[in-house]
C-alpha positions, 0 to 999 in steps of 0.5 A: 632653636637648639644651641650649636654646643648642644647639637655638637654634644648630641649629634656631632658637628662637621666643619667645612669650607663651603663655596656657594655657586653664583646665581648666574651658574644656578646657585642660590640668590640669597645669602645663607643666614649665619645663625643655623636657621637653614637646613639644606640637603647634602650629597654625602655619598649615599645612593638610592636603589635607583642610583641617584644621590640619597641626600642627607640634611644638616643645619648650617652655621656660618663661622665668623660672619653673619651670613654667606653670600651667593658666589662666596666661600666661607667656613661653616659648621654642619649639624647633621639631622641623622649623625649615623649617616655622616660617620664615614666622612673624614677630613678632605672629603668633598660634599655637595649642598642641594636645595630643591634637589639642585646642587648649589655649592660644594664643601670640603670637610675640615674637621669631624667632631663626633657626638659626645657619646661616641668619643 
């Protein structure tokens, strides 16, 4: 697995406060591992030609905790798979986390750290 700092330099990193939906409201039933193993899809505002969300992928790290439990809120770092698709996001934007096309949480952007070559 690629270390977070290498991803930040190559792809940029986005910090966000993520609130996971509870399992009772359709959210995930297991915790998000904190070490960047999960790559969920995100609705970051792009649309398909049919008008639906054109989801983007980012690896996720949980800050200051080994995991983030369903129904909980915590600070995360996102490493976008395709950084150019995420460049329009700024502090305060809200994005939606999806798994198998279902929304399972929302995140408010705290900080956007662009790739090193765009600084």
